[in-house]
C-alpha distance (Angstrom), angle and dihedral (degrees) to the residues before:
residue distance angle dihedral
M1 . . .
N2 3.73 . .
T3 3.86 109.7 .
T4 3.82 94.7 175.3
T5 3.79 115.0 129.0
T6 3.79 121.5 -136.8
Y7 3.81 92.3 -164.6
G8 3.82 101.3 116.8
A9 3.81 132.3 -155.9
Q10 3.85 92.7 -104.9
A11 3.81 91.7 56.9
I12 3.76 92.9 46.0
A13 3.82 91.2 51.9
E14 3.77 91.8 49.0
D15 3.67 91.2 49.6
L16 3.81 91.6 48.7
E17 3.76 92.5 48.6
N18 3.85 92.6 46.4
L19 3.76 92.2 48.1
G20 3.77 94.1 46.7
E21 3.85 90.6 49.9
E22 3.68 92.2 49.0
I23 3.84 94.5 49.3
A24 3.84 91.2 46.7
T25 3.90 90.6 50.1
D26 3.82 90.5 46.5
T27 3.89 91.4 48.8
E28 3.83 93.3 48.8
R29 3.81 93.1 48.1
T30 3.73 92.6 47.2
L31 3.82 93.1 49.6
D32 3.76 91.8 44.5
E33 3.82 91.3 53.1
T34 3.84 93.5 46.0
H35 3.63 115.4 99.4
L36 3.77 111.7 -136.9
R37 3.75 94.0 -120.8
E38 3.94 87.1 55.3
F39 3.82 95.4 50.3
D40 3.85 106.4 130.2
F41 3.78 106.5 -150.2
D42 3.80 93.3 -169.8
E43 3.85 92.5 51.4
W44 3.75 91.6 52.0
A45 3.82 91.7 44.2
K46 3.71 85.4 60.4
M47 3.87 88.6 52.1
R48 3.68 91.0 53.3
E49 3.81 91.9 51.0
A50 3.82 88.4 51.1
I51 3.83 90.4 51.6
K52 3.85 90.4 48.7
A53 3.76 89.8 49.6
M54 3.78 92.4 48.7
R55 3.83 92.7 49.4
E56 3.84 87.7 56.1
K57 3.86 90.2 49.7
L58 3.79 90.4 48.8
D59 3.75 90.6 50.4
E60 3.87 89.2 49.8
M61 3.77 90.1 51.4
E62 3.71 91.7 49.4
E63 3.81 89.2 51.8
M64 3.90 89.4 50.9
I65 3.78 88.4 54.2
D66 3.79 90.1 47.4
R67 3.82 92.2 52.1
A68 3.67 92.8 47.4
E69 3.78 91.6 48.6
D70 3.82 90.5 49.7
A71 3.75 89.7 49.7
A72 3.81 92.7 48.6
N73 3.74 91.5 47.7
G74 4.00 89.4 53.4
Y75 3.84 92.2 42.7
D76 3.85 113.5 130.9
E77 3.86 109.3 -166.2
D78 3.85 89.2 -166.4
A79 3.76 90.2 59.0
D80 3.71 98.5 43.3
D81 3.78 113.1 110.6
G82 3.69 93.5 180.0
E83 3.76 97.0 -123.5
D84 3.85 96.1 123.0
Y85 3.76 96.2 72.4
E86 3.82 131.7 61.8
S87 3.70 117.7 -120.1
F88 3.73 129.2 -143.8
W89 3.84 88.1 -138.2
A90 3.84 95.8 51.9
């Protein structure tokens, strides 16, 4: 079974940008439409927690990219025995 993904970095970046823009727009509209007397502090505290968690995920994603970049920089094709990757034919 081939478990290789064809979802490239460009597509992931576009999804991330689009999703971020959509969430930012929804947040702005919701806040604009919320009367001050109806502002739910607990609800928005949950939003802040979600933002903090997403920042941590984004940092983790950036670290993943850094590790892959470092590995690619140190890649030696002559020393590659091909055992690190699954093969469709295996």
